[in-house]
N, C-alpha and C positions, 0 to 999 in steps of 0.2 A: 279538225287540221286546214288550214290555210291552204290556198291554190300555190302559193308563195312557198310554204314549207314543203308540200308535196313535190312541187318542181324541184327544190333544192335535193329534197331526200333521195328522189328518184335519179337525179343527176349524178349525185356521190354514189350510189349504188352502182351505176352505168359505168363510173370509172375506175371504181376501186373494187368492185367485188371480186374475190376468185373463182366465181363459178361463171364460165361464158354463159348459160345458160340464165342466170338471173340477171347479169347485164342485159341479154336481148329481152328480157322481158321488162325491166325498168324503160328500156329505148321503148318498146312496143306502149307502154303506160303513157309514158312522156308524151308519144305521139299523139294522146287523146286530147292534150289539151292546146293542139293547134297551134296557132302561130306565137303564142306565149312560150312556148317549148322550143322554140328553133335555136335560140343563144344557147341554150343548154345542150341541144344536140349539137351544134358545132362547137363548143367548147369539147365534148366527150371525143368528137370526130378528130380534132386536133390533138387530143393529149392521147388517144388509145395507140397501143401497137399492133393492136390485133386486126387484121384485114377483114372478118366477120363483123365486127364490131363497126369498124369504118363503113362498111356496106351498108349494115343496117341504119346508120346515123343517116348519112346519105339516102336513104330509100324513104326513111321518114320525112324528112324536109322535103323531098322530092313530092311526096303525095299530099303533105301539108301543103305546101305551095300550089300544087295543081289544084286542090279542093277550095281554095281560098279564093282563087282566081274563077274559078267556077259559081263562088258563092255558095258552098254548099257545107258551111260547118257541120250540118248534122251529119254528114258520113264521116266523120273523124274516126268512130269507132270502127268502121270497114275501112279505114285507113290502117288503123294498128293492125287489124287483122291482116292487111295484107303486107305490111312491115314483116309481123312476125311469120309469116308464110313463106316469104321470099328469104328472109335470113335465114331460115330452117333448110330449105331447098340448096342453100350454099355448101350447108356442111355434108349433106348427103354426098 
């Protein structure tokens, strides 16, 4: 499966899944693609009505941009873990 297909499928899952946890997982996975995922994350952010999903997207974008400024694309998995942890804390 190509990156383009993966990005599209994850974006669609994050936008249209009925399961909020599945949406968060898709956002977390999207964030591992780095800057290539920013347009998809922005689209999800603009379409969703759920604040926790908006927050997860905003956090993912923030972490990706911070990592790219530092030049540490290798930290994208850590970024995804950060995004996942922050979105779970918001639920509690």
